[in-house]
PAZAPA-4460 file (N, C-alpha, C; in steps of 0.05 Angstrom, whole numbers, plus 32768, in hexadecimal, padded with zeros to 4 digits):
% residues 252
    n_x    n_y    n_z   ca_x   ca_y   ca_z    c_x    c_y    c_z   seq   type   mol
   7BAA   8B1A   8925   7BB8   8B22   893D   7BAB   8B16   8956     1      M     A
   7BBB   8B0F   896A   7BB0   8B05   8983   7BB9   8B17   8999     2      I     A
   7BA6   8B22   89A8   7BAC   8B34   89BF   7BA3   8B28   89D9     3      I     A
   7BAF   8B31   89EF   7BA3   8B2C   8A09   7BA0   8B47   8A17     4      D     A
   7B89   8B4A   8A24   7B83   8B64   8A30   7B76   8B60   8A4C     5      I     A
   7B77   8B76   8A5B   7B6C   8B76   8A76   7B60   8B91   8A7B     6      S     A
   7B5B   8B98   8A95   7B4F   8BB2   8A9A   7B63   8BC9   8A97     7      H     A
   7B7C   8BC2   8A91   7B8F   8BD7   8A8A   7B89   8BE4   8A6F     8      H     A
   7B79   8BD6   8A5F   7B6F   8BE1   8A45   7B52   8BE9   8A4A     9      Q     A
   7B4D   8C02   8A4F   7B33   8C0B   8A56   7B20   8C0C   8A3E    10      E     A
   7B08   8C01   8A40   7AF6   8C00   8A2A   7AF0   8C1C   8A1D    11      P     A
   7AEF   8C31   8A2D   7AE8   8C4B   8A22   7AFF   8C57   8A11    12      N     A
   7B16   8C49   8A11   7B2C   8C52   8A00   7B30   8C40   89E8    13      K     A
   7B1D   8C2D   89E4   7B20   8C19   89CE   7B0A   8C1D   89B9    14      I     A
   7B12   8C1E   89A0   7AFF   8C1C   898A   7AFE   8BFE   8983    15      D     A
   7AEC   8BF0   898F   7AEC   8BD3   898C   7AE8   8BCA   896F    16      Y     A
   7AD8   8BD9   8960   7AD4   8BD1   8944   7AEE   8BD1   8934    17      K     A
   7AFE   8BE6   8938   7B18   8BE7   892A   7B2B   8BD2   8935    18      K     A
   7B2C   8BD0   8950   7B3F   8BBD   895C   7B38   8BA0   8953    19      L     A
   7B1F   8B99   8955   7B17   8B7E   894F   7B1A   8B76   8932    20      C     A
   7B1A   8B8A   8920   7B1E   8B85   8904   7B3A   8B79   88FE    21      S     A
   7B4C   8B7B   8911   7B67   8B72   890E   7B6D   8B58   891D    22      Q     A
   7B59   8B4E   892C   7B5E   8B38   893F   7B55   8B1D   8934    23      L     A
   7B64   8B09   893C   7B5C   8AED   8938   7B52   8AE1   8952    24      K     A
   7B5C   8AEB   8968   7B55   8ADF   8982   7B5D   8AF3   8998    25      M     A
   7B4E   8AF3   89AE   7B55   8B03   89C5   7B55   8AF2   89DE    26      A     A
   7B66   8AF9   89F1   7B67   8AEC   8A0B   7B62   8B01   8A21    27      I     A
   7B4D   8AFE   8A30   7B44   8B12   8A43   7B49   8B0A   8A60    28      I     A
   7B55   8B1D   8A6F   7B5A   8B16   8A8B   7B40   8B19   8A9B    29      R     A
   7B3C   8B06   8AAD   7B24   8B05   8ABE   7B2A   8B0E   8ADB    30      V     A
   7B42   8B06   8AE5   7B48   8B0C   8B01   7B66   8B0C   8B05    31      Q     A
   7B6D   8B19   8B1B   7B89   8B1B   8B25   7B88   8B0F   8B41    32      Y     A
   7B90   8AF5   8B44   7B8A   8AE7   8B5C   7B6C   8AE2   8B5F    33      G     A
   7B63   8ADD   8B77   7B46   8AD8   8B7A   7B36   8AF0   8B80    34      S     A
   7B42   8B05   8B8C   7B33   8B1C   8B96   7B30   8B33   8B82    35      K     A
   7B45   8B37   8B71   7B44   8B4E   8B5F   7B37   8B44   8B44    36      L     A
   7B1F   8B4D   8B3F   7B11   8B46   8B27   7B17   8B5B   8B12    37      V     A
   7B1E   8B52   8AFA   7B24   8B65   8AE4   7B0B   8B76   8ADF    38      D     A
   7B0E   8B90   8ADF   7AF7   8BA3   8ADE   7AE8   8BA2   8AC4    39      R     A
   7AF6   8B9B   8AAE   7AEA   8B9E   8A94   7AE8   8B83   8A84    40      Y     A
   7AEC   8B6D   8A91   7AED   8B54   8A81   7AD2   8B4F   8A74    41      Y     A
   7ABC   8B55   8A81   7AA2   8B50   8A74   7A9D   8B62   8A5C    42      R     A
   7AA6   8B7B   8A5E   7AA3   8B8D   8A47   7AB5   8B85   8A30    43      E     A
   7ACE   8B7E   8A36   7AE0   8B74   8A21   7AD4   8B5C   8A13    44      H     A
   7ACA   8B49   8A22   7ABF   8B31   8A16   7AA6   8B37   8A06    45      I     A
   7A95   8B49   8A11   7A7D   8B51   8A02   7A84   8B5C   89E6    46      A     A
   7A99   8B6C   89E5   7AA1   8B78   89CC   7AAD   8B63   89B9    47      Q     A
   7ABC   8B50   89C4   7AC7   8B3B   89B3   7AB0   8B2B   89A7    48      M     A
   7A9C   8B25   89B7   7A84   8B17   89AC   7A76   8B28   8997    49      K     A
   7A74   8B41   899C   7A66   8B53   8989   7A73   8B52   896D    50      K     A
   7A8E   8B51   896D   7A9C   8B52   8954   7AA7   8B36   894C    51      Y     A
   7A9C   8B21   8958   7AA1   8B06   8951   7ABF   8AFE   8953    52      N     A
   7ACC   8B08   8968   7AE8   8B00   896D   7AE9   8AEA   8982    53      I     A
   7AF3   8AD3   897B   7AF5   8ABD   898E   7B08   8AC5   89A5    54      P     A
   7B02   8ABB   89BD   7B11   8AC4   89D4   7B14   8AAD   89E9    55      F     A
   7B29   8AB0   89F9   7B2D   8AA0   8A11   7B30   8AB3   8A28    56      G     A
   7B33   8AA8   8A40   7B37   8AB8   8A58   7B4F   8AAF   8A67    57      V     A
   7B5A   8AC2   8A77   7B71   8ABA   8A88   7B6F   8AC7   8AA3    58      Y     A
   7B7E   8ABC   8AB6   7B7F   8AC5   8AD2   7B9B   8AC5   8ADC    59      A     A
   7BA4   8ADB   8AE9   7BBE   8ADC   8AF6   7BBC   8ACC   8B0F    60      W     A
   7BCE   8AB9   8B13   7BCE   8AA7   8B2A   7BDD   8AB2   8B41    61      V     A
   7BD0   8AB1   8B5A   7BDD   8ABC   8B72   7BD8   8AAA   8B8A    62      R     A
   7BCF   8A92   8B87   7BC9   8A81   8B9E   7BE1   8A7C   8BB0    63      G     A
   7BDD   8A7C   8BCA   7BF2   8A79   8BDD   7BF6   8A5C   8BE7    64      V     A
   7BE3   8A4B   8BE1   7BE5   8A2E   8BE8   7BD1   8A20   8BD6    65      D     A
   7BD1   8A05   8BD7   7BC1   89F5   8BC5   7BA3   89FC   8BC7    66      E     A
   7B9A   89FF   8BE0   7B7D   8A05   8BE4   7B76   8A20   8BD8    67      R     A
   7B88   8A33   8BDB   7B84   8A4E   8BD0   7B84   8A4D   8BB1    68      D     A
   7B96   8A3D   8BA6   7B97   8A39   8B89   7B7C   8A2E   8B7F    69      M     A
   7B71   8A1A   8B8C   7B58   8A0F   8B84   7B41   8A23   8B85    70      E     A
   7B42   8A34   8B9A   7B2E   8A49   8B9D   7B30   8A5D   8B86    71      A     A
   7B48   8A64   8B7E   7B4B   8A76   8B67   7B40   8A6A   8B4D    72      E     A
   7B44   8A50   8B4A   7B39   8A42   8B32   7B1B   8A44   8B32    73      A     A
   7B0E   8A41   8B48   7AF1   8A42   8B4A   7AE7   8A5E   8B43    74      V     A
   7AF4   8A72   8B4E   7AEC   8A8E   8B48   7AF0   8A93   8B2A    75      Y     A
   7B06   8A8B   8B1F   7B0C   8A8F   8B03   7AF6   8A83   8AF2    76      F     A
   7AEF   8A6A   8AF7   7ADA   8A5C   8AE8   7ABF   8A6A   8AEB    77      Y     A
   7AB7   8A6F   8B04   7A9D   8A7B   8B09   7A99   8A96   8AFD    78      N     A
   7AAF   8AA6   8AFB   7AAD   8AC1   8AF1   7AAC   8AC2   8AD2    79      R     A
   7AB3   8AAC   8AC5   7AB4   8AAC   8AA8   7AA3   8A97   8A9A    80      S     A
   7A99   8A83   8AA8   7A8C   8A6D   8A9B   7A75   8A75   8A89    81      K     A
   7A64   8A88   8A93   7A4C   8A90   8A84   7A53   8A9F   8A6B    82      E     A
   7A6C   8AA9   8A69   7A75   8AB8   8A51   7A7F   8AA6   8A3B    83      L     A
   7A82   8A8C   8A41   7A89   8A77   8A2E   7AA4   8A7C   8A20    84      E     A
   7AB9   8A7E   8A2F   7AD4   8A81   8A23   7ADC   8A67   8A15    85      P     A
   7AEC   8A6A   8A00   7AF6   8A52   89F2   7B0A   8A43   8A02    86      A     A
   7B18   8A50   8A14   7B2D   8A43   8A24   7B33   8A54   8A3D    87      F     A
   7B41   8A48   8A4F   7B4A   8A56   8A67   7B69   8A55   8A68    88      Y     A
   7B75   8A6A   8A73   7B93   8A6A   8A75   7B9A   8A74   8A91    89      A     A
   7BAE   8A67   8A9D   7BB9   8A70   8AB7   7BD1   8A81   8AB1    90      L     A
   7BD2   8A99   8ABC   7BE9   8AAB   8AB9   7BFB   8AA7   8AD1    91      D     A
   7C11   8A99   8ACD   7C23   8A92   8AE3   7C3D   8AA2   8AE0    92      V     A
   7C3F   8AB7   8AEF   7C57   8AC8   8AEF   7C62   8ACE   8B0B    93      E     A
   7C51   8ACB   8B1F   7C57   8AD3   8B3A   7C5B   8ABA   8B4C    94      E     A
   7C71   8ABA   8B5B   7C76   8AA4   8B6E   7C66   8AA9   8B87    95      K     A
   7C4D   8AA0   8B88   7C3B   8AA6   8B9E   7C3C   8A90   8BB4    96      S     A
   7C49   8A79   8BAE   7C4D   8A65   8BC3   7C67   8A56   8BBD    97      M     A
   7C72   8A49   8BD1   7C8C   8A3D   8BCF   7C8E   8A29   8BB8    98      A     A
   7C7A   8A17   8BB5   7C7B   8A03   8BA1   7C65   8A09   8B8C    99      N     A
   7C6D   8A18   8B78   7C5A   8A20   8B63   7C50   8A09   8B53   100      M     A
   7C60   89F5   8B4F   7C57   89DD   8B40   7C3F   89D0   8B4E   101      R     A
   7C42   89CD   8B68   7C2C   89C1   8B78   7C13   89D2   8B76   102      L     A
   7C17   89EC   8B7A   7C00   89FE   8B7A   7BF2   89FF   8B5F   103      G     A
   7C01   8A01   8B49   7BF5   8A02   8B2F   7BE7   89E8   8B28   104      I     A
   7BF2   89D2   8B31   7BE4   89B8   8B2D   7BC8   89B8   8B3A   105      N     A
   7BC7   89C3   8B52   7BAD   89C5   8B60   7B9A   89D7   8B51   106      A     A
   7BA4   89ED   8B47   7B93   8A00   8B38   7B87   89F3   8B1F   107      Y     A
   7B99   89E8   8B0E   7B8F   89DD   8AF5   7B7E   89C4   8AF9   108      V     A
   7B83   89B4   8B0D   7B72   899D   8B13   7B56   89A6   8B1B   109      D     A
   7B54   89BA   8B2B   7B3A   89C4   8B33   7B2B   89D0   8B1B   110      K     A
   7B3A   89DF   8B0B   7B2D   89EB   8AF3   7B23   89D6   8AE0   111      L     A
   7B33   89C1   8ADD   7B2A   89AB   8ACB   7B12   899D   8AD5   112      R     A
   7B0E   899C   8AEF   7AF7   8990   8AFB   7ADD   89A0   8AF6   113      S     A
   7AE1   89B9   8AEE   7ACB   89CC   8AEA   7AC5   89D0   8ACC   114      L     A
   7AD9   89CF   8ABB   7AD6   89D7   8A9F   7AE0   89C1   8A8C   115      S     A
   7AD4   89BF   8A75   7ADD   89AD   8A60   7AED   89BC   8A4B   116      R     A
   7AF0   89D6   8A4E   7AFF   89E5   8A3A   7B1D   89E1   8A3D   117      E     A
   7B2C   89E8   8A29   7B49   89E6   8A2A   7B54   89F9   8A40   118      K     A
   7B6A   89F1   8A4C   7B77   8A01   8A61   7B94   8A03   8A59   119      I     A
   7B9E   8A1C   8A58   7BBA   8A21   8A52   7BC8   8A30   8A69   120      G     A
   7BE2   8A34   8A66   7BF1   8A42   8A7A   7C03   8A57   8A6D   121      V     A
   7C02   8A6F   8A77   7C15   8A84   8A70   7C2A   8A84   8A85   122      Y     A
   7C43   8A7D   8A7D   7C58   8A7B   8A91   7C6E   8A8E   8A8A   123      I     A
   7C76   8A9F   8A9D   7C8B   8AB3   8A99   7CA5   8AA5   8A91   124      G     A
   7CB2   8AB0   8A7C   7CCB   8AA4   8A72   7CE0   8AA3   8A88   125      H     A
   7CE0   8AB7   8A99   7CF5   8AB9   8AAE   7CF0   8AA7   8AC6   126      H     A
   7CD8   8A9B   8AC8   7CD2   8A89   8ADE   7CCD   8A6D   8AD5   127      V     A
   7CD0   8A68   8ABB   7CC9   8A4E   8AB0   7CD7   8A37   8ABE   128      Y     A
   7CF2   8A3A   8AC1   7D01   8A24   8ACD   7CFC   8A23   8AEB   129      K     A
   7CFB   8A3A   8AF8   7CF8   8A3B   8B15   7CDE   8A2E   8B1E   130      D     A
   7CC8   8A34   8B11   7CAE   8A2A   8B19   7CAB   8A0C   8B12   131      F     A
   7CB8   8A03   8AFD   7CB8   89E6   8AF6   7C9C   89DB   8AF5   132      N     A
   7C8A   89E8   8AE7   7C6E   89E0   8AE6   7C6B   89C5   8AD7   133      L     A
   7C56   89B7   8ADD   7C50   899E   8ACF   7C3F   89A6   8AB6   134      D     A
   7C4D   89AC   8AA1   7C3F   89B7   8A89   7C2E   89A2   8A7B   135      L     A
   7C32   8989   8A82   7C21   8974   8A75   7C04   8977   8A7D   136      S     A
   7BFE   8986   8A91   7BE3   898A   8A9B   7BD4   899E   8A8A   137      K     A
   7BE2   89AC   8A78   7BD6   89C2   8A68   7BD3   89BA   8A4B   138      F     A
   7BBF   89C7   8A3E   7BBA   89C2   8A22   7BCB   89D3   8A10   139      D     A
   7BD4   89EA   8A1A   7BE6   89FB   8A0A   7BF8   8A0B   8A1D   140      F     A
   7C0F   8A13   8A12   7C22   8A23   8A21   7C25   8A3F   8A14   141      I     A
   7C25   8A54   8A24   7C26   8A6F   8A1B   7C3D   8A7D   8A29   142      W     A
   7C50   8A87   8A1B   7C68   8A93   8A27   7C6E   8AAF   8A1C   143      I     A
   7C75   8AC2   8A2D   7C7D   8ADC   8A23   7C9C   8ADD   8A20   144      P     A
   7CA5   8AEA   8A0B   7CC1   8AF1   8A08   7CC2   8B09   89F5   145      R     A
   7CCB   8B20   89FE   7CC7   8B39   89F0   7CDF   8B41   89DE   146      Y     A
   7CF7   8B37   89E4   7D0E   8B3F   89D3   7D11   8B5D   89D4   147      G     A
   7D12   8B6B   89BC   7D16   8B88   89BC   7CFD   8B97   89C6   148      P     A
   7CE6   8B89   89C7   7CCD   8B94   89D0   7CC6   8BAF   89C2   149      N     A
   7CC8   8BAE   89A8   7CC2   8BC6   8998   7CA5   8BC7   898F   150      S     A
   7C96   8BB3   8996   7C7A   8BB1   898C   7C78   8BA0   8972   151      G     A
   7C8F   8B9A   8966   7C90   8B8B   894D   7C98   8B6E   8953   152      L     A
   7C91   8B5C   8941   7C99   8B40   8942   7CB8   8B3F   893F   153      I     A
   7CC4   8B2D   894C   7CE2   8B2A   894C   7CE9   8B0D   894D   154      H     A
   7D03   8B08   894D   7D0D   8AEC   894C   7D16   8AE1   8967   155      N     A
   7D13   8AF0   897C   7D1C   8AE5   8997   7D04   8AD7   89A4   156      I     A
   7D01   8ABE   899B   7CEA   8AAE   89A4   7CF0   8AA2   89BF   157      K     A
   7CDB   8A98   89CD   7CDF   8A89   89E6   7CF2   8A72   89E3   158      P     A
   7D03   8A6E   89F7   7D16   8A57   89F6   7D06   8A3D   89FA   159      V     A
   7CF0   8A3F   8A08   7CE0   8A27   8A0F   7CC9   8A22   89FB   160      Y     A
   7CC2   8A09   89F7   7CAC   8A03   89E4   7C92   8A10   89ED   161      P     A
   7C84   8A1C   89DA   7C6A   8A27   89E0   7C58   8A28   89C8   162      C     A
   7C3E   8A2C   89CC   7C2B   8A2D   89B7   7C22   8A4A   89B0   163      D     A
   7C26   8A5B   89C3   7C1F   8A78   89C0   7C35   8A88   89CC   164      L     A
   7C3E   8A9C   89BC   7C55   8AAD   89C4   7C4C   8ACA   89C6   165      W     A
   7C4E   8AD5   89DE   7C49   8AF2   89E2   7C63   8B00   89DC   166      Q     A
   7C65   8B0E   89C5   7C7E   8B18   89BC   7C83   8B36   89C2   167      Y     A
   7C6E   8B43   89CC   7C72   8B5F   89D5   7C5B   8B68   89E7   168      T     A
   7C61   8B7B   89F8   7C4B   8B89   8A07   7C4A   8BA6   89FF   169      D     A
   7C57   8BAC   89E8   7C58   8BC7   89DD   7C4B   8BC8   89C1   170      K     A
   7C38   8BB6   89BD   7C2B   8BB5   89A2   7C18   8BCC   899E   171      G     A
   7C13   8BD2   8985   7C00   8BE7   897D   7BED   8BDD   8968   172      R     A
   7BD4   8BE2   896C   7BC0   8BDB   8957   7BAC   8BF2   8955   173      L     A
   7BA0   8BF4   893D   7B8C   8C09   8939   7B75   8C04   894C   174      D     A
   7B6A   8C19   8957   7B53   8C17   8968   7B59   8C1A   8986   175      G     A
   7B74   8C1B   898C   7B7C   8C1F   89A8   7B96   8C2E   89A8   176      Y     A
   7B97   8C44   89B8   7BAF   8C55   89B7   7BC6   8C4C   89C9   177      G     A
   7BC0   8C39   89DB   7BD5   8C2F   89ED   7BE3   8C16   89E3   178      G     A
   7BF4   8C0B   89F5   7C02   8BF3   89EE   7BF0   8BDA   89F2   179      Y     A
   7BF6   8BC6   89E2   7BE8   8BAC   89E4   7BFC   8B95   89E5   180      L     A
   7BF5   8B80   89F3   7C04   8B67   89F2   7BFC   8B59   89D8   181      D     A
   7C10   8B52   89C7   7C0C   8B44   89AE   7C18   8B28   89AF   182      L     A
   7C0A   8B16   89A3   7C11   8AF9   89A4   7C10   8AED   8989   183      N     A
   7C1E   8AD7   8985   7C1B   8AC7   896C   7C1E   8AAA   8972   184      K     A
   7C11   8A9A   8961   7C13   8A7D   8963   7C30   8A76   895B   185      L     A
   7C3C   8A64   896B   7C58   8A5E   8965   7C5E   8A40   8966   186      T     A
   7C4B   8A30   896E   7C4F   8A13   896E   7C3F   8A06   8958   187      G     A
   7C36   89ED   895D   7C27   89DF   8949   7C09   89E3   894B   188      S     A
   7C00   89F1   8960   7BE4   89F6   8964   7BDA   8A0B   8950   189      R     A
   7BC2   8A06   8945   7BB6   8A19   8933   7BA2   8A2A   8943   190      S     A
   7B97   8A3F   8937   7B83   8A4F   8943   7B6A   8A3E   894A   191      L     A
   7B65   8A2B   8938   7B4E   8A19   893D   7B51   8A0A   8957   192      E     A
   7B69   8A02   895E   7B6E   89F4   8977   7B64   8A04   898F   193      F     A
   7B6A   8A1E   898E   7B63   8A2F   89A5   7B45   8A36   89A6   194      F     A
   7B3A   8A3D   898F   7B1F   8A48   8990   7B0B   8A3A   897D   195      V     A
   7B14   8A26   896E   7B02   8A18   895C   7AFB   8A27   8943   196      G     A
   7B0B   8A3B   893C   7B07   8A4B   8923   7B1C   8A44   890F   197      V     A
   7B14   8A3B   88F8   7B27   8A33   88E3   7B31   8A4C   88D4   198      K     A
   7B4B   8A4D   88CF   7B56   8A61   88BE   7B54   8A58   88A1   199      E     A
   7B51   8A6C   888F   7B51   8A65   8873   7B6C   8A5A   886A   200      K     A
   7B6C   8A46   885A   7B85   8A3A   8850   7B96   8A4F   8842   201      Q     A
   7BAF   8A50   884A   7BC1   8A64   883E   7BBE   8A80   8849   202      G     A
   7BAE   8A83   885F   7BA9   8A9E   8869   7BB3   8AA1   8885   203      D     A
   7BC9   8A94   888C   7BD5   8A97   88A6   7BE7   8AB0   88A5   204      N     A
   7BDC   8AC7   88AF   7BE9   8AE0   88AD   7C02   8AE2   88BE   205      E     A
   7C05   8AD1   88D2   7C1B   8AD2   88E5   7C33   8AC3   88DB   206      D     A
   7C31   8AB4   88C5   7C47   8AA3   88BC   7C54   8AAF   88A3   207      T     A
   7C6E   8AB5   88A6   7C7D   8AC1   8890   7C89   8AAB   887F   208      L     A
   7C86   8AAD   8865   7C92   8A9A   8852   7CB0   8A9D   8852   209      S     A
   7CBF   8A86   884F   7CDC   8A87   8850   7CE8   8A99   883B   210      D     A
   7CDC   8A99   8823   7CE7   8AA9   880D   7CE4   8AC7   8811   211      W     A
   7CD4   8ACF   8825   7CCF   8AEC   8829   7CDE   8AF7   8841   212      A     A
   7CED   8AE6   884F   7CFA   8AEE   8868   7D0C   8B06   8865   213      E     A
   7D1E   8B06   8851   7D31   8B1B   884E   7D23   8B36   8848   214      E     A
   7D10   8B36   8836   7D02   8B4E   882F   7CF1   8B58   8846   215      A     A
   7CE5   8B46   8855   7CD4   8B4D   886C   7CE5   8B5B   8881   216      W     A
   7CFC   8B4F   8887   7D0E   8B5B   889B   7D16   8B77   8893   217      K     A
   7D1C   8B7B   8879   7D24   8B95   886F   7D0D   8BA9   8873   218      W     A
   7CF5   8BA1   886C   7CDE   8BB3   886E   7CD8   8BBA   888B   219      A     A
   7CDC   8BA8   889E   7CD8   8BAE   88BA   7CED   8BC2   88C4   220      V     A
   7D07   8BBD   88BC   7D1D   8BCE   88C4   7D19   8BEB   88B9   221      E     A
   7D0E   8BED   88A1   7D09   8C07   8895   7CEF   8C14   889F   222      K     A
   7CE1   8C05   88B0   7CC7   8C0E   88BB   7CB2   8C12   88A5   223      K     A
   7CB4   8C03   8890   7CA0   8C04   887B   7C87   8BF5   8884   224      I     A
   7C8C   8BDF   8893   7C76   8BD0   889E   7C7A   8BCD   88BC   225      T     A
   7C65   8BC7   88CB   7C68   8BC4   88E8   7C70   8BA8   88F0   226      D     A
   7C73   8B96   88DC   7C7D   8B7B   88E2   7C68   8B67   88E8   227      G     A
   7C4E   8B6E   88E6   7C39   8B5B   88EC   7C2A   8B53   88D3   228      T     A
   7C1B   8B3D   88D5   7C0A   8B33   88BF   7C18   8B32   88A4   229      N     A
   7C2D   8B22   88A2   7C3C   8B22   8888   7C2C   8B18   8870   230      P     A
   7C17   8B09   8875   7C06   8AFF   885F   7BEB   8B0C   885E   231      K     A
   7BE8   8B21   886E   7BCE   8B2F   886E   7BC9   8B3E   8854   232      G     A
   7BB0   8B42   884D   7BA9   8B51   8835   7BAF   8B6E   8839   233      T     A
   7BBC   8B7B   8826   7BC4   8B97   8828   7BAE   8BA8   881A   234      V     A
   7BA3   8BBB   8829   7B90   8BCE   881D   7B9F   8BE4   880F   235      T     A
   7B92   8BF4   87FF   7B9F   8C0A   87F2   7BA9   8C1F   8805   236      R     A
   7B9A   8C24   881C   7BA4   8C37   882F   7BBD   8C2D   883D   237      E     A
   7BBE   8C13   8842   7BD7   8C07   884E   7BEE   8C09   883B   238      Q     A
   7BE9   8C05   8821   7BFE   8C06   880D   7C0A   8C22   880B   239      L     A
   7BF8   8C36   8809   7C03   8C51   8807   7C11   8C5A   8821   240      V     A
   7C08   8C4F   8837   7C16   8C55   8851   7C32   8C4A   8850   241      T     A
   7C36   8C32   8846   7C50   8C26   8845   7C62   8C35   8831   242      M     A
   7C56   8C3D   881A   7C66   8C4C   8806   7C6E   8C67   8812   243      L     A
   7C5B   8C73   8820   7C61   8C8D   882C   7C79   8C8B   8840   244      H     A
   7C78   8C76   8850   7C8E   8C71   8863   7CA8   8C6E   8855   245      R     A
   7CA7   8C5F   883F   7CC0   8C59   882F   7CCC   8C73   8824   246      F     A
   7CBC   8C83   8817   7CC6   8C9C   880A   7CCD   8CB1   881F   247      Y     A
   7CBF   8CB2   8835   7CC4   8CC5   884B   7CDF   8CBF   8858   248      R     A
   7CE7   8CA6   8857   7D01   8C9E   8864   7D19   8CA5   8853   249      S     A
   7D13   8CB1   883B   7D2A   8CBB   882B   7D33   8CA6   8816   250      G     A
   7D22   8C92   8811   7D2A   8C7D   87FE   7D1F   8C82   87E2   251      N     A
   7D19   8C9B   87DB   7D0E   8CA1   87C1   7D25   8CA7   87AD   252      N     A
***
């Protein structure tokens, strides 16, 4: 599972050991514009390191002109460089200046002058066309599209090409009682591309085999499974939970 978190997920409400046991990667917010620093990004990152979860960082972009965009890039880099993130991502959802293409170009160019790590962009599905960003400047594209937004994986994917898809902001995972943003790889990029960690061959838990699509859809509709990790190993407690859901729903 791939999550992105910020100070909206308070550390004192997280059982990091449980949460991290389900993760392949995390993306941690560092700042909102240049002035608002995420209150818990250092703690989130410390816990990811403790439990050996690879991570990148992101920043919500709010620059009002090219110079301001460059300043945000410097703050973003300086606040996170010593923590050694695998990559940086610009969160572009707000029209903070008239020509966002020009402003984002200034931001990413400045960040590239400071860091050798990969740089991606999170671009809101609803502003994709309007902002008309020069996506060739980025190493990966990350797009949200929630569809039914039930917390489960669904088939309403982004219309635009992307490497990472945020499919819900209503996700649930053990170790945290609130909602989480959940993401999955959706392009040709592997986990190794993002963080340099190789997945075991045949162990891509986010990819559903064609022959299982009908049965998987049925199981999700019946709420026997939550729709995640189709190739993940099933423990005995998970198995009895699924059986209990099945019989409780009156299918005995």
